[in-house]
Phi, psi and omega in degrees: 000131190279170182298327181291312178300318176296317167308314188292320185296312175302313181294323184295320179295321173300318185293322177299317182296308189294335188261017187295350176116331185274296177055040177065015188300325185276333172297329178279352202293322183268011184280183189291163176296160181292144168288177183293329179288323181280334172294317178295317180295320185301311179295329180281338171270330186258326175270353181212171183274036181092157182285142158274164172319122172096342192291324186289324178298319184295313184288328178297316183301313184295316184110130179301317187289322171294326175298323184291317176302323181300304181305325173290344179236073186303326180298336176288350188251119185288138178277143177293140186299324179304315188292314182299321182293323175299310180304311181302334185279355179273103189296314185285337178291347179270352187278154175278172176295327178290316170304322182287324176299314177298310186280330191234334190279204186314323181294338177267358177290153169301158170300172183301343185274349181301153174283154174314315184301311181292317172305314175296326181295322183291315178300327187287322172308313180292312176309318186290318190259312186279315189299307186295327181293315173300324182285320174293327182293312176299319179289322169308308179302313180296322184264341186240346180288139170281347173278068188289320185295319181309311178300310178301316183286326177302314183294317173314306191288326177301312175295325184285323175248056189295140167229146189257118180308316189287356179280081175043245191293347179302324181308328177292320197251350195292325184282328183282329176302314181287321187295313190257346174253311184277308183301316181292333187261358197294335178243013181262230182265130176300319179296317175307308178301315178310308182291325177292325171303306193297341182260358183276136186300335183292315180286317182299326171289311180311305182266010166070016181295336179296340174274349189284132184222147174291143182302133174063027172275155193303328183250028180268087186207165179056225181293348181260011188272125173105156175285132170244121190275350190307311184290316182303323175301301188288327172301326178278318188279321191245330192267323187239271192286333183088153186291148183056042177254359171120343181288165182231172172303328173302315178302315182299310178301315181296318182292322174307309181297317176307317189267009175291140182089343168286104183216183185265142181271068180311309186285324181293324179298327177306329182265356178099009177282159180295162191282334177268144176212143173268122179247110181291340185279000178238359185270134176283110183261021178272172184285149172228161179241113180245118188047040174088355181250129181287129175252109180299125175308137183187252181226215189291345176298335173304319177298321180289321179296327180287324179289327178288323178294306186294324183297326179252022181282142181303323176302316177300309188299323182283329182292299188302317179301322181294318177297321185289325182284329172299318180282320188266339186233306183202149166305334189238090191298138177277124187307329177291321178289317171305318174295322174301312177288327176300314177300320171301315184293326182280323181289343181243014178060042178071041170289108183288326179289320175299325180293308179295320179298326167300308174304313187281350176269347190290149172305320183294328171299328187257000178308134169295334181294341181249007182276127175060050178233348180269131184278129188293140170289164172311314173299317177294325181282329177292316180293323181292326174299315180292320179294314184295331189252009177055034180280130178281135175271102177252332179231114188283336188302322176297319181292316178307313184306307177299314180293331168299316182296323183282354181091013180224062190291143173309123171069028188240027176263122196292320191256161195292349191273355170077179184278151174280152174248024179264164177288324179300333179281330192240348181273109177209157181297319179303305177305322185292317181293319174303317184296316183294323170308312180302311184287331176299320184284344178278331194295334185260012173080006187249019176297134184294346178295331180272004178242124182294150171272016179311129183294154180304140183291160178292158180303135178077002178266158179269133179290150181296150176295142184274142176303138175280108183232125181239156176309152184291139174276121177294329183291310171311317182296317179300316180301316180300313187261006190310313183297344177275337190270126175272176191294322186296324182288314177308317178298307176305322181285314181295337182265359177278153171308147182296335189276349177254356184291326173296317177291326177296316186294303191283341180255001176280166181307324188291317188280339173298338184256161174224000000 
């Protein structure tokens, strides 16, 4: 057995003990308040994807509260020119839903008479061009954008309003859905966000509402025949009120009837029109009873009226508040804090920024009992590792590979509820070992993530310059992460051979938490 393997096994065992769920949280509960360094690390771990070199000191100078105010107002933070230039260079990432449909979607598919091989080739074209650009954009923004809270909340809302990249047409639209619907509304108004999601072709297609038609309506035939309850059910259960909140199966059916005719503008997009259309010839125009309230039959305004009602329902406020506390504070939300946020949600008509402001001002958020106690998801762990080591993302394939192995592929959750953010969902021995293997690969500066997949230059041309990547300096890494390392960790790292120190830091129990 080599030293590296021994070290991995020891770390895995240590992580299992450290990750049992307690991590001395209760013993720490009555200890001193967080100091300035700990506050800086805390906001960088909760409002961001962890510190980069120099970030903790920068937040200490600015002050944690001022950092929070800046993050709550992302438009006031300039994006680096290098980042915006890279994003601008992603050709498919700049396309509208209609353009994506025209250039890559069904109009580009061979006709029904095509062979399976021809149809597969058409799908592979989208996978080769759209998918890697979507993944690069997400990872560049997560690792490099100074608007970190906006990125954290974009991921939060993507999980809340999940769509699965692998479902046929969704692959054309999921990146644009994230870019133009979720990110701009991530800190805005919940009703506006809910409406933008409901009108987007990615959601209409993923949950099949584009197929749903009222009984005996003029165009309810072929693939459009019949009522589809999928979106109505998930709109109640996952997007607004939450399960066991008092709605019934009759409400699911009523909501599905209300949303009939909300569909994708297939024919119109071929001529450049927007992707959403209301088709009155497939709409159930009868009256409905939703949550005890009569909604008079009519047109698309029925759906808007339903969304208004759901967005401001007390159960929705409580459901959203509970999820926010779970993400930012504790796997086991404190009822008093949840109730406080729910009241703020209702009193501000669903102002997400105002709710978060209340959360970040709460004693629970700053309590030592909640410091370094949230177990990182695979995505959070990978991104925080890249940020801490300042590893440039030039090749997305290795990241996609490890996220697949860890069970959290980008845009890859099949069912509507999205990924979980709890320790229970992600802490297991195999996953810990895979995490350790990943960060060991980062430590020597030879990770394929930092090597571009640029094709070989044509004969006589000058190859592009390679990124300068050097092994990670363990001293600098320790300085970046000092507030999260306890004295025992410092001692273990200092006594280890130099070539193992980076792996011990990033593979240790302290870095697994945020």
